[in-house]
Legacy VTK file of the C-alpha trace (Angstrom):
# vtk DataFile Version 3.0
C-alpha trace
ASCII
DATASET POLYDATA
POINTS 186 float
151.406 104.351 3.498
151.955 104.870 -0.210
154.611 103.031 -2.145
158.092 104.549 -2.089
159.590 105.312 -5.496
163.338 105.878 -5.640
165.309 107.687 -8.334
169.106 107.779 -8.492
170.547 111.129 -9.585
174.107 111.119 -10.954
174.980 114.831 -10.994
177.730 116.687 -12.843
179.788 113.609 -13.710
181.105 115.444 -16.741
184.500 114.894 -18.313
185.981 118.233 -17.256
184.443 118.273 -13.772
185.590 114.725 -12.976
189.114 115.578 -14.141
189.355 118.925 -12.289
187.911 117.591 -9.042
189.963 114.406 -8.981
186.694 112.504 -8.999
187.914 109.119 -10.217
186.939 107.296 -7.025
183.510 108.942 -6.986
183.067 108.018 -10.655
183.809 104.369 -9.874
181.419 104.452 -6.904
178.568 106.035 -8.874
179.078 103.426 -11.603
178.462 100.695 -9.004
175.396 102.552 -7.727
174.015 102.886 -11.256
174.406 99.179 -11.932
172.723 98.332 -8.610
169.887 100.755 -9.333
169.337 99.278 -12.774
169.314 95.749 -11.322
166.670 96.849 -8.797
164.581 98.659 -11.461
165.325 102.027 -9.816
165.286 104.782 -12.440
168.577 106.540 -13.095
168.710 110.168 -14.178
171.809 112.130 -15.080
172.307 115.843 -14.551
174.903 118.002 -16.260
175.639 121.720 -16.196
176.166 123.627 -19.433
175.085 126.785 -21.194
173.981 128.021 -24.580
176.651 129.555 -26.826
177.414 133.075 -25.637
176.270 132.173 -22.093
173.008 134.144 -22.041
172.028 132.347 -18.789
175.171 133.463 -16.945
174.915 137.041 -15.713
178.364 138.660 -15.482
177.531 139.775 -11.923
176.850 136.181 -10.778
179.668 135.198 -8.385
179.658 131.557 -9.531
179.056 131.879 -13.258
180.151 135.439 -14.042
183.681 134.440 -15.068
182.373 131.810 -17.460
182.112 134.441 -20.171
185.923 134.420 -20.350
186.150 130.639 -20.774
185.532 130.593 -24.510
183.098 127.820 -25.349
184.375 125.346 -22.720
181.100 125.319 -20.771
178.667 125.361 -23.678
176.156 122.545 -23.962
177.764 120.958 -27.043
181.396 121.178 -25.908
183.077 117.802 -25.163
184.047 118.984 -21.657
180.392 119.320 -20.617
179.304 115.890 -21.795
178.810 113.039 -19.351
181.970 111.092 -18.631
182.475 108.190 -21.014
182.557 105.786 -18.052
178.818 106.443 -17.560
177.060 105.166 -20.662
173.447 106.270 -20.588
170.891 103.644 -21.472
167.772 104.356 -23.521
165.058 105.769 -21.297
167.500 107.274 -18.790
167.039 111.050 -18.969
169.955 113.459 -19.137
168.910 116.728 -17.544
170.626 119.941 -18.565
170.823 122.546 -15.808
172.001 126.142 -15.891
172.842 126.668 -12.207
174.389 124.806 -9.266
171.301 122.942 -7.999
170.037 120.109 -10.170
166.591 121.723 -9.969
167.568 125.265 -10.986
167.143 126.018 -14.658
166.213 122.437 -15.526
163.210 120.184 -16.055
164.222 117.816 -13.230
161.115 118.553 -11.161
158.837 117.665 -14.070
160.703 114.409 -14.727
160.662 113.397 -11.059
156.940 114.085 -10.733
156.250 112.119 -13.919
158.289 109.220 -12.479
156.311 109.384 -9.222
159.534 109.866 -7.261
159.309 110.060 -3.485
162.935 109.305 -2.596
166.098 110.622 -4.217
169.495 108.976 -4.028
172.151 111.598 -4.749
175.690 111.329 -6.088
177.712 114.138 -7.579
180.689 116.368 -8.020
181.051 118.581 -6.133
179.825 117.855 -2.638
179.855 121.573 -1.794
178.207 122.510 -5.083
175.567 120.423 -6.821
175.092 117.962 -3.958
174.645 120.597 -1.249
172.360 122.761 -3.380
170.268 119.805 -4.499
169.966 118.363 -0.974
168.650 121.693 0.290
166.143 122.168 -2.516
164.995 118.536 -2.594
164.433 118.567 1.174
162.316 121.696 0.788
160.324 119.825 -1.870
159.668 116.997 0.643
161.720 114.252 -0.994
163.242 111.611 1.254
166.974 111.757 0.577
170.022 109.543 0.634
173.467 110.896 -0.186
176.031 108.343 -1.357
179.097 109.755 0.372
181.737 107.876 -1.631
179.945 108.718 -4.896
180.501 112.400 -4.157
183.741 114.344 -4.374
184.960 117.812 -3.602
188.246 119.594 -4.193
188.366 120.228 -0.440
188.288 116.904 1.431
187.553 118.643 4.753
184.479 120.344 3.273
183.323 116.955 1.908
183.838 115.378 5.360
181.911 118.115 7.198
179.034 118.087 4.717
178.617 114.302 4.636
179.281 113.852 8.362
177.543 116.820 9.936
175.399 118.878 7.555
173.676 116.385 5.236
172.494 114.061 8.053
170.135 116.850 9.145
168.136 116.379 5.927
169.301 113.096 4.407
170.515 109.630 5.163
174.200 109.336 4.321
175.640 105.998 3.229
178.407 104.564 1.114
177.409 102.911 -2.138
178.083 99.468 -0.641
175.922 100.239 2.414
173.116 101.458 0.154
173.335 98.372 -2.051
173.232 96.053 1.008
170.181 97.872 2.361
168.278 97.407 -0.915
LINES 1 187
186 0 1 2 3 4 5 6 7 8 9 10 11 12 13 14 15 16 17 18 19 20 21 22 23 24 25 26 27 28 29 30 31 32 33 34 35 36 37 38 39 40 41 42 43 44 45 46 47 48 49 50 51 52 53 54 55 56 57 58 59 60 61 62 63 64 65 66 67 68 69 70 71 72 73 74 75 76 77 78 79 80 81 82 83 84 85 86 87 88 89 90 91 92 93 94 95 96 97 98 99 100 101 102 103 104 105 106 107 108 109 110 111 112 113 114 115 116 117 118 119 120 121 122 123 124 125 126 127 128 129 130 131 132 133 134 135 136 137 138 139 140 141 142 143 144 145 146 147 148 149 150 151 152 153 154 155 156 157 158 159 160 161 162 163 164 165 166 167 168 169 170 171 172 173 174 175 176 177 178 179 180 181 182 183 184 185
């Protein structure tokens, strides 16, 4: 069997998203996961969602991103609200992937970076559980990655949705563990 190569993806831990989703606990958990990954020489990649000025990527008819046109420049790629949260300092060599849709793969170069890293296994953390995490789990499973979702390093505005996804839906395609369980298993 070939060697397994893990990559930790910290997805949408942006200032505005963390604040709106009440993601402080998930932010603290992903910080622990990042430090553990670095200590184990597991690559860390960050994903953030943002758009070009004027939002040319966001069709007005899109149910998720259509209203973004009315948000001024709050979701543009250079706006402070779309930058990674200050509690997650990126180290040199850790890529920050810019995406234009919900899934970390859609409208980004994530696939190219993962293939270049030789990734076989993805460890996922993100806000929101029902957004970026769900979409990325589905697409990554279709791309044949082995998956682990760090349940306490994910957050959602709806705690019941988070519970159902991490307890019932994700286990069909991914291992689900807390950050501490994942660290112990390393």
